[in-house]
LOMARNU-477854 format. One record per residue (C-alpha): residue number from 1; z, y, x; residue in three letters. Coordinates in Angstrom, 3 decimals. Example, Ala and Ser with C-alpha at 12.3 -4.5 7.8 and 13.67 -1.06 7.14 Angstrom:
! LOMARNU-477854
R 1 7.800 -4.500 12.300 ala
R 2 7.140 -1.060 13.670 ser
! end
This chain:
! LOMARNU-477854
R 1 18.319 -4.990 -9.174 met
R 2 16.792 -6.128 -12.305 ser
R 3 17.524 -2.429 -13.640 val
R 4 15.654 -1.142 -10.463 lys
R 5 12.579 -3.212 -10.973 phe
R 6 12.579 -2.675 -14.881 ala
R 7 9.433 -0.647 -14.970 gln
R 8 7.393 -2.985 -12.688 glu
R 9 8.669 -6.211 -14.739 lys
R 10 7.295 -4.687 -17.774 arg
R 11 4.106 -3.645 -16.116 tyr
R 12 3.714 -7.303 -14.779 leu
R 13 4.522 -8.607 -18.413 gln
R 14 1.733 -6.474 -19.689 gln
R 15 -0.718 -7.791 -17.158 leu
R 16 0.374 -11.376 -18.087 arg
R 17 -0.355 -10.683 -21.620 ala
R 18 -4.063 -9.841 -20.763 thr
R 19 -4.803 -13.305 -19.098 thr
R 20 -5.340 -14.963 -22.430 gly
R 21 -4.736 -18.864 -22.355 arg
R 22 -5.729 -19.249 -18.623 ser
R 23 -1.930 -19.377 -17.665 leu
R 24 -1.169 -21.964 -20.530 leu
R 25 -4.031 -24.249 -19.517 trp
R 26 -2.709 -24.145 -16.177 ser
R 27 0.819 -25.192 -17.002 cys
R 28 -0.554 -28.068 -19.163 leu
R 29 -2.699 -29.724 -16.548 phe
R 30 0.168 -28.953 -14.121 gly
R 31 2.170 -31.031 -16.448 ser
R 32 -0.143 -33.756 -16.552 val
R 33 -0.519 -33.743 -12.828 gln
R 34 3.197 -34.387 -12.819 ser
R 35 3.334 -37.040 -15.249 leu
R 36 0.676 -39.036 -13.431 thr
R 37 2.375 -38.564 -10.169 leu
R 38 5.451 -40.353 -11.753 val
R 39 3.200 -43.085 -13.116 val
R 40 1.187 -43.464 -9.681 gln
R 41 4.419 -44.026 -7.753 phe
R 42 5.826 -46.415 -10.134 ala
R 43 2.696 -48.531 -10.177 leu
R 44 2.764 -48.210 -6.241 ser
R 45 6.642 -49.489 -5.980 ala
R 46 5.669 -52.165 -8.515 trp
R 47 2.896 -53.323 -6.455 leu
R 48 5.112 -53.380 -3.134 ile
R 49 7.575 -55.421 -4.944 glu
R 50 4.938 -57.944 -6.294 ala
R 51 4.033 -58.169 -2.567 phe
R 52 7.229 -58.957 -1.068 phe
R 53 7.958 -61.480 -4.167 gln
R 54 4.457 -63.076 -3.454 glu
R 55 3.104 -62.332 -7.047 gln
R 56 -0.096 -60.365 -6.277 leu
R 57 -2.195 -62.875 -8.349 ala
R 58 -1.930 -60.973 -11.706 asn
R 59 -1.816 -57.520 -10.387 thr
R 60 -5.498 -56.992 -10.830 lys
R 61 -4.990 -54.552 -13.853 trp
R 62 -2.367 -52.604 -11.756 leu
R 63 -4.737 -51.929 -9.255 trp
R 64 -7.405 -50.422 -11.807 trp
R 65 -4.500 -48.562 -13.750 thr
R 66 -3.259 -47.291 -10.072 leu
R 67 -7.084 -46.217 -9.602 leu
R 68 -7.212 -44.374 -12.869 leu
R 69 -3.961 -42.681 -12.354 thr
R 70 -5.071 -41.157 -9.177 ile
R 71 -8.334 -39.938 -10.626 val
R 72 -6.598 -38.357 -13.510 ile
R 73 -4.191 -36.657 -11.020 arg
R 74 -6.774 -35.538 -9.020 val
R 75 -8.937 -33.918 -11.881 val
R 76 -5.828 -32.223 -13.570 ser
R 77 -5.043 -30.997 -10.107 gly
R 78 -8.380 -29.274 -9.848 phe
R 79 -8.250 -27.831 -13.281 phe
R 80 -4.607 -26.664 -12.500 tyr
R 81 -5.701 -24.846 -9.611 lys
R 82 -8.872 -23.472 -11.381 ser
R 83 -6.973 -22.077 -14.455 phe
R 84 -4.322 -20.504 -11.910 ser
R 85 -7.303 -18.740 -10.200 leu
R 86 -8.778 -17.512 -13.243 ser
R 87 -5.437 -16.141 -14.365 thr
R 88 -5.103 -14.383 -11.049 ala
R 89 -8.696 -12.906 -11.395 thr
R 90 -8.110 -11.457 -15.049 lys
R 91 -4.985 -10.253 -13.982 ala
R 92 -6.527 -8.258 -11.005 lys
R 93 -9.372 -7.297 -12.906 thr
R 94 -7.218 -5.724 -15.754 arg
R 95 -5.306 -3.873 -12.813 ala
R 96 -8.341 -2.588 -11.446 gln
R 97 -9.532 -1.247 -14.738 gln
R 98 -6.263 0.527 -15.547 gln
R 99 -6.489 2.210 -12.179 val
R 100 -9.906 3.367 -12.864 leu
R 101 -8.872 4.396 -16.411 asp
R 102 -6.292 6.498 -14.953 tyr
R 103 -8.454 7.987 -12.642 trp
R 104 -10.987 8.774 -15.424 gln
R 105 -8.138 10.342 -17.348 trp
R 106 -7.249 12.575 -14.404 gln
R 107 -10.897 13.470 -14.210 leu
R 108 -10.843 14.941 -17.802 his
R 109 -7.391 16.417 -17.208 gln
R 110 -8.645 18.506 -14.233 gly
R 111 -5.983 16.767 -11.930 asp
R 112 -8.556 15.495 -9.601 trp
R 113 -8.876 18.898 -7.995 gln
R 114 -5.056 19.410 -7.294 ser
R 115 -4.331 15.771 -6.839 asn
R 116 -6.714 14.895 -4.005 lys
R 117 -4.511 12.041 -2.471 asn
R 118 -6.144 9.911 0.424 thr
R 119 -3.731 7.169 -0.459 asn
R 120 -5.427 6.534 -3.683 ala
R 121 -8.579 5.079 -1.590 ala
R 122 -6.251 2.305 -0.764 asn
R 123 -4.735 1.330 -4.445 asp
R 124 -8.062 -0.560 -5.480 leu
R 125 -7.623 -3.019 -2.724 ile
R 126 -4.142 -3.618 -1.292 glu
R 127 -1.701 -3.413 -4.137 pro
R 128 -4.057 -5.312 -6.531 ile
R 129 -4.637 -8.054 -4.120 glu
R 130 -1.078 -8.703 -3.779 his
R 131 -0.860 -9.335 -7.502 leu
R 132 -2.943 -12.418 -6.809 ser
R 133 -0.234 -14.569 -5.607 gly
R 134 2.158 -13.644 -8.327 tyr
R 135 -0.355 -14.758 -11.048 phe
R 136 -2.343 -17.312 -9.393 gly
R 137 0.567 -19.119 -7.618 arg
R 138 4.088 -17.876 -8.856 tyr
R 139 3.614 -18.116 -12.479 leu
R 140 2.200 -21.561 -12.639 pro
R 141 4.743 -22.909 -10.119 gln
R 142 7.417 -21.732 -12.236 leu
R 143 6.675 -23.864 -14.900 trp
R 144 5.883 -26.664 -12.532 leu
R 145 9.218 -26.267 -10.837 gly
R 146 11.001 -26.673 -13.935 phe
R 147 8.671 -29.359 -15.386 trp
R 148 8.210 -31.723 -12.676 gln
R 149 11.935 -31.972 -11.411 pro
R 150 12.898 -32.170 -15.322 phe
R 151 10.604 -35.432 -15.739 val
R 152 11.687 -37.022 -12.234 ile
R 153 15.256 -36.369 -12.962 leu
R 154 15.048 -38.445 -16.272 ile
R 155 13.219 -41.143 -14.731 val
R 156 15.916 -41.365 -11.643 val
R 157 18.700 -41.263 -14.301 phe
R 158 17.071 -44.102 -16.153 tyr
R 159 16.690 -46.156 -13.005 leu
R 160 20.302 -45.356 -11.240 asn
R 161 22.769 -42.649 -12.593 trp
R 162 24.284 -42.193 -9.229 leu
R 163 20.932 -41.263 -7.611 ala
R 164 20.287 -38.964 -10.314 gly
R 165 23.671 -37.126 -9.820 leu
R 166 22.682 -36.537 -6.160 phe
R 167 19.510 -34.565 -7.345 leu
R 168 21.480 -33.130 -10.099 leu
R 169 24.157 -31.662 -7.997 val
R 170 21.729 -30.425 -4.891 thr
R 171 19.091 -29.009 -7.158 ala
R 172 20.627 -25.827 -8.255 pro
R 173 21.212 -24.819 -4.312 leu
R 174 17.629 -24.138 -3.765 ile
R 175 17.201 -21.371 -6.906 pro
R 176 20.371 -20.097 -5.716 leu
R 177 19.239 -19.342 -2.039 phe
R 178 16.036 -18.285 -3.461 met
R 179 17.761 -15.558 -5.610 ala
R 180 19.968 -14.563 -2.624 leu
R 181 17.049 -14.265 -0.148 ile
R 182 14.552 -12.711 -2.707 gly
R 183 17.039 -9.787 -3.467 met
R 184 16.094 -8.383 -0.242 gly
R 185 12.608 -9.321 -0.163 ala
R 186 11.550 -7.370 -3.022 glu
R 187 12.775 -4.238 -1.551 arg
R 188 11.035 -5.185 2.013 val
R 189 7.707 -5.898 0.205 his
R 190 7.781 -2.603 -1.518 gln
R 191 8.294 -0.745 1.771 gln
R 192 5.542 -2.591 3.058 his
R 193 3.023 -1.483 0.478 leu
R 194 4.299 1.993 0.885 val
R 195 3.762 1.675 4.724 ser
R 196 0.379 0.301 4.216 ile
R 197 -0.624 3.304 1.963 gln
R 198 0.741 5.580 4.297 arg
R 199 -1.199 4.250 7.184 leu
R 200 -4.327 4.184 5.317 ser
R 201 -4.007 7.605 4.188 gly
R 202 -3.462 8.891 7.607 ile
R 203 -6.150 6.879 8.923 phe
R 204 -8.759 8.050 6.245 ile
R 205 -7.509 11.841 6.729 asp
R 206 -8.014 11.510 10.314 arg
R 207 -11.189 10.188 10.218 ile
R 208 -12.606 12.704 7.643 arg
R 209 -11.341 15.422 10.108 asn
R 210 -12.470 13.939 13.466 leu
R 211 -14.800 16.825 14.108 thr
R 212 -12.354 19.670 13.480 leu
R 213 -9.580 17.620 15.532 leu
R 214 -12.139 17.416 18.304 phe
R 215 -12.964 21.151 18.232 leu
R 216 -9.378 22.008 18.060 leu
R 217 -8.366 19.610 20.883 gln
R 218 -6.010 17.781 18.365 lys
R 219 -7.188 14.277 19.036 leu
R 220 -4.197 13.119 21.230 pro
R 221 -1.653 14.233 18.371 met
R 222 -3.876 12.499 15.607 ala
R 223 -3.479 9.395 17.765 arg
R 224 0.192 9.489 17.956 arg
R 225 0.708 10.085 14.283 his
R 226 -1.654 6.751 13.840 ile
R 227 0.504 4.849 16.036 asp
R 228 3.785 6.064 14.660 ala
R 229 2.504 5.125 11.396 ala
R 230 1.191 1.716 12.794 asn
R 231 4.448 1.057 14.648 asp
R 232 6.443 1.372 10.960 glu
R 233 4.003 -1.056 9.359 tyr
R 234 4.458 -3.694 12.307 arg
R 235 8.162 -3.555 12.023 glu
R 236 8.197 -3.845 8.339 leu
R 237 5.637 -6.794 8.762 asn
R 238 7.920 -8.448 11.153 met
R 239 11.056 -7.897 8.873 lys
R 240 9.052 -9.708 5.930 thr
R 241 8.020 -12.553 8.090 leu
R 242 11.765 -12.973 9.320 arg
R 243 13.012 -13.119 5.595 ile
R 244 10.223 -15.743 4.908 ala
R 245 11.208 -17.909 7.943 phe
R 246 14.792 -17.722 7.437 leu
R 247 14.336 -18.679 3.630 ser
R 248 11.978 -21.623 4.190 ser
R 249 14.225 -22.988 6.970 ala
R 250 17.373 -22.837 4.582 val
R 251 15.521 -24.793 1.819 leu
R 252 14.166 -27.184 3.960 glu
R 253 17.601 -27.903 5.290 phe
R 254 19.246 -28.530 1.784 phe
R 255 16.203 -30.491 0.812 ala
R 256 16.362 -32.840 3.654 ala
R 257 20.121 -33.561 3.501 ile
R 258 19.768 -34.437 -0.196 ala
R 259 16.951 -36.798 0.425 ile
R 260 18.560 -38.260 3.538 ala
R 261 21.774 -38.749 1.488 ala
R 262 19.762 -40.689 -1.362 ile
R 263 17.975 -42.747 1.161 ala
R 264 21.171 -43.748 2.860 ile
R 265 22.767 -44.784 -0.669 tyr
R 266 19.693 -46.768 -1.558 ile
R 267 19.655 -48.540 1.828 gly
R 268 23.270 -49.417 1.984 phe
R 269 23.139 -50.592 -1.696 ser
R 270 20.159 -52.925 -1.193 leu
R 271 21.701 -54.339 2.107 leu
R 272 24.802 -54.981 -0.257 gly
R 273 27.198 -52.759 1.529 tyr
R 274 28.427 -50.967 -1.647 tyr
R 275 29.985 -53.396 -4.406 ala
R 276 30.666 -50.787 -7.433 phe
R 277 28.391 -51.238 -10.449 pro
R 278 25.662 -48.657 -9.830 ala
R 279 24.892 -49.452 -6.278 ala
R 280 24.404 -53.313 -7.493 glu
R 281 22.133 -52.436 -10.184 ser
R 282 19.641 -51.273 -7.941 leu
R 283 16.501 -53.191 -7.255 thr
R 284 13.667 -53.212 -4.846 leu
R 285 11.472 -51.458 -7.572 phe
R 286 13.970 -49.060 -8.591 ser
R 287 15.044 -48.310 -5.053 gly
R 288 11.311 -47.756 -3.833 leu
R 289 10.808 -45.623 -6.685 leu
R 290 13.657 -43.392 -6.336 ile
R 291 12.852 -42.844 -2.745 leu
R 292 9.395 -41.856 -3.361 leu
R 293 10.303 -39.427 -6.245 leu
R 294 13.011 -37.965 -4.204 ala
R 295 10.730 -35.659 -1.943 pro
R 296 8.568 -34.862 -5.071 glu
R 297 11.627 -33.488 -6.714 phe
R 298 12.159 -31.047 -4.142 phe
R 299 8.550 -30.102 -3.457 gln
R 300 7.872 -27.819 -6.517 pro
R 301 11.248 -26.115 -5.903 leu
R 302 10.101 -25.697 -2.179 arg
R 303 6.877 -24.383 -3.077 gln
R 304 8.416 -22.138 -5.674 leu
R 305 10.568 -20.632 -3.014 ser
R 306 7.471 -19.980 -1.069 gln
R 307 5.697 -18.372 -3.958 tyr
R 308 8.786 -16.279 -4.594 tyr
R 309 7.620 -13.959 -2.058 his
R 310 4.399 -13.360 -4.099 asp
R 311 6.832 -12.063 -6.852 arg
R 312 8.502 -9.854 -4.388 ala
R 313 4.794 -8.628 -3.082 ala
R 314 3.933 -7.999 -6.548 ala
R 315 6.903 -6.134 -7.418 leu
R 316 6.079 -3.928 -4.503 gly
R 317 2.513 -3.348 -5.880 ala
R 318 3.743 -2.941 -9.614 ala
R 319 5.862 -0.060 -7.923 ser
R 320 2.576 1.819 -6.936 ile
R 321 0.213 0.537 -10.092 leu
R 322 2.507 1.039 -12.751 ser
R 323 2.600 4.814 -12.050 arg
R 324 -1.023 4.738 -12.529 gln
R 325 -1.644 4.068 -16.410 ile
R 326 -3.453 6.395 -18.588 ala
R 327 -1.727 7.740 -21.450 pro
R 328 -3.119 6.398 -24.916 ala
R 329 -6.554 8.157 -25.071 ala
R 330 -6.554 10.833 -27.982 val
R 331 -9.329 9.759 -30.845 lys
R 332 -11.706 12.632 -31.507 thr
R 333 -13.994 12.535 -34.523 ala
R 334 -16.551 10.026 -34.388 gly
R 335 -20.074 11.011 -33.211 glu
R 336 -21.003 13.578 -30.486 pro
R 337 -21.690 17.154 -31.482 cys
R 338 -25.563 17.717 -32.372 val
R 339 -27.717 20.447 -30.838 phe
R 340 -27.486 23.488 -31.062 pro
R 341 -24.064 23.242 -29.198 leu
R 342 -22.252 26.269 -30.067 gln
R 343 -18.960 27.085 -28.406 ser
R 344 -16.028 29.797 -28.824 lys
R 345 -15.311 32.460 -25.965 pro
R 346 -12.933 30.653 -23.422 leu
R 347 -10.433 31.824 -20.820 ile
R 348 -9.816 29.381 -18.173 tyr
R 349 -7.467 29.629 -15.433 ser
R 350 -6.391 27.567 -12.501 tyr
R 351 -3.021 27.121 -11.433 ala
R 352 -3.166 28.348 -8.007 asp
R 353 -5.499 31.207 -9.271 arg
R 354 -4.059 34.378 -10.632 gly
R 355 -7.274 36.063 -12.135 val
R 356 -8.542 33.872 -15.147 pro
R 357 -11.930 33.375 -15.916 ile
R 358 -13.628 34.936 -19.056 his
R 359 -16.703 32.775 -20.277 tyr
R 360 -18.815 34.287 -23.255 pro
R 361 -19.735 31.915 -26.277 ala
R 362 -22.395 29.521 -25.595 leu
R 363 -25.398 28.253 -27.613 thr
R 364 -27.312 25.270 -25.920 leu
R 365 -30.482 24.047 -27.435 glu
R 366 -32.261 20.764 -26.751 ala
R 367 -35.329 21.318 -24.473 gly
R 368 -34.204 24.742 -23.197 gln
R 369 -33.123 26.022 -19.941 leu
R 370 -29.852 28.214 -19.542 thr
R 371 -29.459 29.841 -16.346 leu
R 372 -25.982 30.681 -15.221 leu
R 373 -25.804 33.756 -12.641 thr
R 374 -23.143 35.539 -11.052 gly
R 375 -21.581 36.302 -7.720 pro
R 376 -19.528 33.605 -5.833 ser
R 377 -16.248 33.005 -7.569 gly
R 378 -17.363 34.058 -10.887 ser
R 379 -17.141 30.402 -12.452 gly
R 380 -20.374 29.005 -12.350 lys
R 381 -19.455 25.750 -10.946 ser
R 382 -16.225 25.610 -13.195 thr
R 383 -18.308 26.109 -16.399 leu
R 384 -20.799 23.265 -15.224 leu
R 385 -17.675 20.963 -14.784 gln
R 386 -16.367 22.081 -18.356 leu
R 387 -19.708 21.061 -19.848 leu
R 388 -19.583 18.042 -17.918 ala
R 389 -15.959 17.023 -19.204 gly
R 390 -14.419 17.166 -15.768 leu
R 391 -12.575 19.838 -16.832 leu
R 392 -10.565 20.176 -20.093 pro
R 393 -10.722 23.329 -22.642 gly
R 394 -14.445 23.696 -23.856 leu
R 395 -14.981 22.890 -27.330 gln
R 396 -18.072 23.122 -29.529 phe
R 397 -18.618 23.425 -33.479 tyr
R 398 -18.909 20.153 -35.343 asp
R 399 -20.592 20.767 -38.458 ala
R 400 -19.532 17.229 -39.944 thr
R 401 -15.789 18.078 -39.503 thr
R 402 -16.067 21.954 -39.686 asn
R 403 -13.814 22.037 -36.495 lys
R 404 -14.332 22.834 -32.825 tyr
R 405 -13.996 19.845 -30.515 arg
R 406 -15.206 18.415 -27.001 pro
R 407 -18.972 18.026 -27.499 his
R 408 -18.725 14.065 -26.794 gly
R 409 -22.028 13.777 -25.261 leu
R 410 -22.187 10.620 -23.249 arg
R 411 -25.569 10.759 -21.375 asn
R 412 -24.819 13.580 -19.025 ile
R 413 -26.693 14.309 -15.586 ala
R 414 -24.422 16.359 -13.068 tyr
R 415 -25.948 17.535 -9.773 leu
R 416 -23.095 19.045 -7.738 pro
R 417 -23.474 21.563 -4.974 gln
R 418 -22.739 18.837 -2.239 thr
R 419 -24.758 15.892 -2.622 pro
R 420 -23.128 12.357 -2.240 trp
R 421 -25.068 9.949 -0.174 leu
R 422 -24.725 6.265 0.562 arg
R 423 -24.863 4.459 3.899 asn
R 424 -27.972 2.551 2.801 ala
R 425 -31.777 3.050 2.629 ser
R 426 -33.474 5.993 1.111 val
R 427 -34.665 3.553 -1.572 leu
R 428 -31.449 2.466 -2.116 thr
R 429 -30.223 6.040 -2.260 asn
R 430 -32.691 6.971 -4.761 leu
R 431 -31.668 3.806 -7.022 ala
R 432 -27.939 4.494 -6.979 thr
R 433 -28.027 5.597 -10.783 leu
R 434 -30.052 2.612 -11.940 leu
R 435 -28.034 -0.376 -13.710 pro
R 436 -27.090 -2.913 -11.177 pro
R 437 -29.819 -5.515 -12.153 glu
R 438 -32.290 -2.744 -11.270 gln
R 439 -31.197 -2.389 -7.633 gln
R 440 -33.505 -3.206 -5.035 pro
R 441 -31.247 -6.129 -3.569 glu
R 442 -31.263 -7.590 -7.049 gln
R 443 -35.028 -7.314 -7.784 leu
R 444 -37.835 -9.728 -7.053 ser
R 445 -40.432 -8.657 -4.325 pro
R 446 -42.894 -7.532 -7.033 ser
R 447 -40.324 -5.735 -9.081 ala
R 448 -39.280 -4.211 -5.596 thr
R 449 -42.651 -3.067 -4.741 ala
R 450 -43.126 -1.537 -8.385 ala
R 451 -39.777 0.294 -7.695 leu
R 452 -40.768 1.668 -4.130 thr
R 453 -44.074 3.214 -5.956 glu
R 454 -42.126 4.823 -8.565 gln
R 455 -39.656 6.226 -5.737 ala
R 456 -42.645 7.350 -3.733 leu
R 457 -43.977 9.187 -6.804 glu
R 458 -40.428 10.960 -7.100 ile
R 459 -40.387 11.856 -3.268 cys
R 460 -44.004 13.282 -3.902 arg
R 461 -42.816 15.640 -6.652 gln
R 462 -40.024 16.701 -4.915 leu
R 463 -42.135 17.344 -1.661 gly
R 464 -40.254 14.811 0.376 leu
R 465 -43.244 13.154 1.784 glu
R 466 -42.982 15.132 5.364 pro
R 467 -39.350 13.784 5.668 met
R 468 -40.723 10.042 4.892 leu
R 469 -43.395 10.205 7.459 lys
R 470 -40.858 11.394 9.878 arg
R 471 -38.761 8.184 9.287 phe
R 472 -40.033 4.991 11.113 pro
R 473 -39.427 2.679 8.291 leu
R 474 -40.300 5.147 5.408 gly
R 475 -38.076 4.657 2.361 leu
R 476 -36.453 1.431 4.026 asn
R 477 -34.887 3.609 6.748 thr
R 478 -31.217 3.624 6.762 asn
R 479 -29.083 7.185 6.050 met
R 480 -25.473 7.580 6.746 ser
R 481 -22.663 8.919 4.415 glu
R 482 -23.094 12.109 5.953 phe
R 483 -26.740 12.338 5.916 gly
R 484 -27.665 11.790 9.324 ala
R 485 -31.214 12.445 10.056 gly
R 486 -31.814 14.670 7.085 val
R 487 -31.390 18.392 6.324 ser
R 488 -28.976 19.648 3.947 gly
R 489 -32.041 20.576 1.491 gly
R 490 -33.554 17.209 1.915 glu
R 491 -30.142 15.380 0.861 ala
R 492 -29.857 17.639 -2.062 lys
R 493 -33.365 16.516 -3.225 arg
R 494 -32.588 12.924 -2.664 ile
R 495 -29.783 13.651 -4.919 ala
R 496 -31.684 15.197 -7.549 leu
R 497 -34.440 12.363 -7.163 gly
R 498 -31.783 9.806 -8.098 arg
R 499 -31.664 11.488 -11.693 trp
R 500 -35.492 12.111 -11.712 leu
R 501 -36.197 8.330 -10.854 leu
R 502 -33.562 7.307 -13.525 ala
R 503 -35.397 9.482 -16.123 ile
R 504 -38.705 8.238 -15.041 his
R 505 -37.244 4.560 -15.648 leu
R 506 -36.169 5.626 -19.341 gly
R 507 -32.863 7.329 -18.801 phe
R 508 -32.887 10.502 -21.119 lys
R 509 -29.811 12.793 -20.542 pro
R 510 -28.614 14.711 -23.438 asp
R 511 -27.356 17.345 -20.988 leu
R 512 -28.495 18.097 -17.264 met
R 513 -26.152 20.190 -15.220 leu
R 514 -27.370 21.476 -11.794 leu
R 515 -25.244 23.272 -9.367 asp
R 516 -27.324 25.523 -6.922 glu
R 517 -30.325 22.965 -6.852 pro
R 518 -32.343 25.202 -4.620 thr
R 519 -29.923 26.278 -2.199 ala
R 520 -30.713 25.779 1.440 glu
R 521 -34.313 25.192 0.645 leu
R 522 -37.444 27.168 1.571 asp
R 523 -40.014 28.758 -0.860 lys
R 524 -42.325 25.803 -0.796 val
R 525 -39.526 23.222 -1.519 ser
R 526 -37.813 25.345 -4.159 thr
R 527 -41.531 25.291 -5.861 glu
R 528 -41.267 21.530 -5.949 phe
R 529 -37.687 21.370 -7.434 val
R 530 -38.837 24.038 -10.170 cys
R 531 -41.760 21.980 -10.970 ser
R 532 -39.901 19.155 -11.369 ala
R 533 -37.269 20.545 -13.680 leu
R 534 -39.942 22.198 -15.868 arg
R 535 -41.231 18.707 -16.269 glu
R 536 -37.690 17.493 -17.300 val
R 537 -37.490 20.354 -19.742 lys
R 538 -40.551 19.480 -21.422 gln
R 539 -39.008 15.903 -21.981 arg
R 540 -36.635 17.742 -24.321 gly
R 541 -33.777 17.592 -21.969 val
R 542 -31.030 20.688 -22.127 cys
R 543 -30.658 22.039 -18.662 leu
R 544 -27.897 24.276 -17.401 val
R 545 -28.591 25.415 -13.788 val
R 546 -26.365 27.671 -11.994 ala
R 547 -27.882 29.489 -9.255 ser
R 548 -28.065 32.824 -7.130 his
R 549 -31.716 32.554 -6.793 ser
R 550 -34.125 34.127 -9.567 arg
R 551 -36.537 31.287 -9.275 asp
R 552 -35.550 29.911 -12.552 phe
R 553 -35.638 33.236 -14.388 val
R 554 -39.676 32.674 -15.390 pro
R 555 -39.010 29.673 -17.539 phe
R 556 -35.358 30.192 -18.357 ala
R 557 -34.492 30.371 -22.151 asp
R 558 -31.574 32.239 -21.572 gln
R 559 -29.475 33.797 -18.676 val
R 560 -25.857 34.118 -18.611 ile
R 561 -24.419 36.580 -16.283 ala
R 562 -20.759 35.572 -15.287 leu
R 563 -18.468 38.066 -13.914 gly
R 564 -19.271 40.654 -16.865 asn
R 565 -19.527 40.277 -20.513 ser
R 566 -23.264 40.824 -20.656 glu
R 567 -25.680 37.947 -21.872 glu
R 568 -29.304 38.411 -21.346 his
R 569 -31.899 36.439 -23.148 pro
R 570 -35.153 35.920 -21.385 cys
R 571 -38.348 37.529 -22.700 asp
! end
């Protein structure tokens, strides 16, 4: 089993190394909590003995010490939980960042086009949440499950060696049964997470194609697929619960037997039924203290057995997340290339496309507009993705190193053919590209009013005023992810307006890439878009536009016709 989960354990160990000292502080405060527990029970037993012997007159200091001990125990318990939570948060944050880095690496490798997996939508939620219990409960409890029984065992052996022997003999039974039950739980939890992924992927895929399924009259078949995946998930869920209940029942049984045996031994010893030295040495104080400590001896072990399922769940999550770690980044030479950007001719081909795409050498200048023309399938969108760094292969000359390498430009504005909209207001959609602190929900009323005025100016610049007049709440009207209530051309102008608003508020892209920005627009709307892009060009931004239209020819600095070898500079 350890060999099977070697990769998962290495992944969890790497995450553990990123939690800093939070886990160490959690173990430290857990240790203090255990020590104060022993002191609290010792003081309680002392007070009970003094009560029965009618010696409470000089016990005022005991009461104050007991109160101080309780306060220390509560405070240390609070910090124990706090640092445990911090450990889990740091581990989950690191895991999320690794998944995002992996997706970013896939993006630069071009794998995002061939590996469109609907299960990936679930990877930032379910598997990472399953790490919380492992780092926030299991690992701190692993130390506490050793430390607290060890301290209690020393105290009990000091008070009475036979009672300590009872605890020492029964203690290994709990870890033994934990291991036996946990061996099956690890595999079940892994299957459970895979089942969640499958169910999520099926559901997302069916929702995405709901209209097509309706038109093809395949909704009953889609429902059966979801029901089958749901039944599989339910069965695995019940199997996990059966293992959890079985392990809890077994561990509670052995802990109860051990505590009962100690209680019988102490009770009969104090009543004088046992005459051997170990029994005769018991006093009311030592007997009470042992009885108080016996349940606490098993308590951390029982909790550890409960949290052992968090370990199994984390191994199941790690089996998914450990495959989503990006290779070490290849370092490129220092600073980004400077304008003019000059590339060599490039031949690019897709794995599933037999005919390669031939690109001529490019020269891009700041403050110039390059127009890409050519028939559909000639590679205009691919060239924009190469320039944006979404596909690998395109390199530019670097005068500092006298070599060709990726341009390294960081401020790139990219507008694809299909706009992405949010299920939010028009204002929020326009402000999507702004920093988090500039989002409408984070601003004061006066700042929101200023942002609204700037957004209205962008809408006027793009000819979206008729759309706003049509909306009952103007900029505050809600939009759906599929652009309900707006036309395709309006949705595309809203997506362009995001970049224009960001540029208006101080963002200056080094490169602005636009794929068919005037598609689905009438002549008037096209004039608005062209006028807005002229203004962007005057700000010194390098624009590359892919379009079938000739609307950009009058103010383009160069036209590159793809699909043939000619390059036509504009007059």
